[in-house]
N, C-alpha and C positions, 0 to 999 in steps of 0.2 A: 486792317479789312476787319468788318464784323460782319456777323450773319443775324440776321432779323430773327426773332422769337414771335411766334405766334400769329404771322401774318398768314394770309393765304396767299401761295405762290402758283402761278399756271404753269410756268416755265422751268427748266433746272437754271437759267440764266437769273430769274425773278428772284429765287431762293437768296441772292447775294444782291438784295436791292438797296435803296438809300435808308429807309429805315431799319437799323440794324441794332443789337444789344448784345450779342456774345462774341467774343474775339474768336478769329480765326486767321492762322497766317497764309500767306498766298499759295503755300504748296499744299497745305489742306484744301485750300478752295479749289486750286487746280484739279487736285486729285478727286474730290466729290463732284465737280462738274464734268469729269469725263466718264462717270459713272453713272450712267442713265438710271434712275430710281423707279421708272417706269417698268424696267426689266424685273425687277423686283418686288413692286408694290403696283399693281395694275391700276388700283381705283386710287384717286385723290395721290397721286403720285409726289406732287410737290407742295404739298401742303405741309406746313410747319408744324405737325401734330403727329402722335403715334397712331399708327394705321394696324387694324387687324390682318393677318395673313394667313389666320386657319390655326384650330387646333389649340386654341387659347393662348396664341403667341401674337407678339406685336412686332412690328419694325418701327424702332425709335424715332423721334421726330429728327428732322436734320440737323437742328441746331444742337442736339444731344451728341449725334453723331460728329458734328465738328468738332464738340468741345473734348470727346473721348480722344480724335484723332490729333488735336491740339496737344492735349496733356502727356500723348504718349510719342508725338513726332521726333523727339530726340532718341528715342530706344525702338524707331521703326525704320532705322537707317540701310543702307545698303548692305547685305550679308545677314541681316540679324533674322532671328528666328522669333514667330509669335503665335499666339492661341488665343483665339477668339470662342471664348465659351457662351454658349445660348447662341450659336450664329444664326439662325433662323432662316431668312431669305437668302443670305450669303451677301448682304449690300456691302456691310463694312468690313467683312473677310476679305473682298476685292480690294476696296481702298488700302486696307492694310497691307495687301499683295503688292500692290503699285508702289508703295512707298517703300517696301524692303527691297525692291529692286529684284533682277534676273538672279543674283546668287543667295537672296533671301528664301525664306520659306515661312509660310503661314497654316496653321492647323485651324480648321473651323469644326465645331463640336456640338451637335444639338441630341437629346435624349428622345426626338419624336422623328423616326425613321423618316416618314412621311414629309418632314420639313427638309430632311437632309436630301432628299431626291429632288424636292422642288428646287433647293438651292442649287444644286448641280445643273438642273436646268435652266434656271435663271443665269448661272454664270456664263453656262454655253451658248447663250444668245449671243453676246459680243464678247466675252472674255475667254475663251476655249483655249487661248495661248497659255493662259496661267495653269491650267491642268497638264498641257502639252510638255511643259518645261519644268512641270515639278514644283511650282511656286506656292501651288494650294494642295492641300489635302481637306477633304472634307469625310467627317468621320459620325458615325452614330454611337453616343456613349452617355453617360452620366458624366456632366461638366463639372458636376461638384467633386469630383475624382480628379478634375484635369486630364492629362494626357501624357504618361508617362513615356510614352514610347519616344516622342520627339523631344522631352524636356533634357536641358533647363530653357527657357524662355527668358528673353531680353524684353519681351512686353506682352503682357496678359491682359486683353478687354473680357470683362464679364458683363453681361447684356442682361441680367437678373438679379433680385436682391438676394443676399444670402442674410439670414438670421444674424449671423455673427461672421468676424473674418475668418476663414477657411485655413487652417494649418497646411493643409495638403498642397493647396495652389501657393502659398507662400514659399513652400518647401521647393516648388518647381519652378521658381523665378530663379533666373541666373544672377550672379552677382554682377552690379552694375546695372540689373534691371528694374522696371517698374510695371506695377499691376494697379488697374484702375478697376472699381469694384462697389455697385451699391451696397451698402449694409444697412440692415432694419429689418423689423417686422414687417409683415403683411398689412398694408393700409395704416402704418404707424410711422413714426420718424424715421426716416431713412436718408441717408447722406452717401455722396460719392466719396470714397475712401481711396487716397492715394498710397501706394504700398512701394517704397523704394528700398531695394537692398545693396547697400554698398559693396566695394569691391573685396572687403573683408567678412562678408557675410551678415552685416550688421544690419537689423531692419528698422526703418522709421515708418511710422503710420500716423496720416494726417486726414482729417476729416475736413472737405474742401466746401461742400454745398449741399441743401436740403434735395431730394428729389422724388418721385414716386415711381417704383419701378414692380413689374409682376416678379413673383417669388420664384427663387433659384430652388426648384423643386424636382420631384420623381415623376415619371412618366405617369404613372397610374394618378397621382394626385392631379396633374396637369389636367389629363384627359377627362377625367373624372368631374372636374367643375364644368364641362360641356353640359353636363345633365342639368344644369341649373341656370343654365342660358335661357 
């Protein structure tokens, strides 16, 4: 199964059409199709491009969400604990929560309170059960520090680019866990980096492919950029 990259899609099903470039397993496809992006991105919901969601934040393109879930799928098993840093609209947090099952837990963290409030509203449209059974927790905080209260995590997804690999986040990764994070300076060479920690605590870091993400930064810098729009 492959997700197409760069095509305009008019419906959820169209996101999985015939012209496809990026790999995605059946589980990832089913999860993404079960979560309506229109609940989280009201304009151009099914276009395979990043979309603005306010406060200088974006929701990633569907093919990037598919790639992230594909890379993390073996670490998003029933009962696992996961962290979604830069949770934004809440879309990917919900997908991760569906993959970890009723016994799992996912924390979504964003430093913009208004986005956290928005994500809670979005999730409550059709996935309020994820709050009721404690599977999802949405918090306001600096994602660069992770979220120690629920660490360690079997899976960590970071939705913005760090200038270098943050040791704090690596330390919150559980033995046997995996983190997917964009690394690189703003508007410069950035790569998706896969960080694996084995059962003995040894860490392996691998650059996978080039990307362009907004920076993983503080609230003041992110909101300050609005003045220059």
